[in-house]
C-alpha angles and dihedrals in degrees: 000000000000119000120231118235113256114256114255114249117259128234119309118243091257093049091050092048092050092049091049091050091051091047092051091049091049091051091051092048094049094045096042107138126257106202095343094309130101109243091211103041098025092220130117123285126302097035118201096259091050092047090052091048092050090047090054093047089050090056091055095045099260100100095132095058118135129177114270112276093021124093135201134033129256 
């Protein structure tokens, strides 16, 4: 009977948190408004994906994050 290889361990908690932070920041950057409208969704600011991303960043202590070169928070 052949033995199966052991599954490789997944991401650590810290690695997962860091990836989620980067993903939230990417969402905010891509959905940043152009004249009070989301360029991806086309809806008013803040769009639902951006609101969710800001909510997540707030839970990890980075709620005031804004894309580089852009100031303020919605």
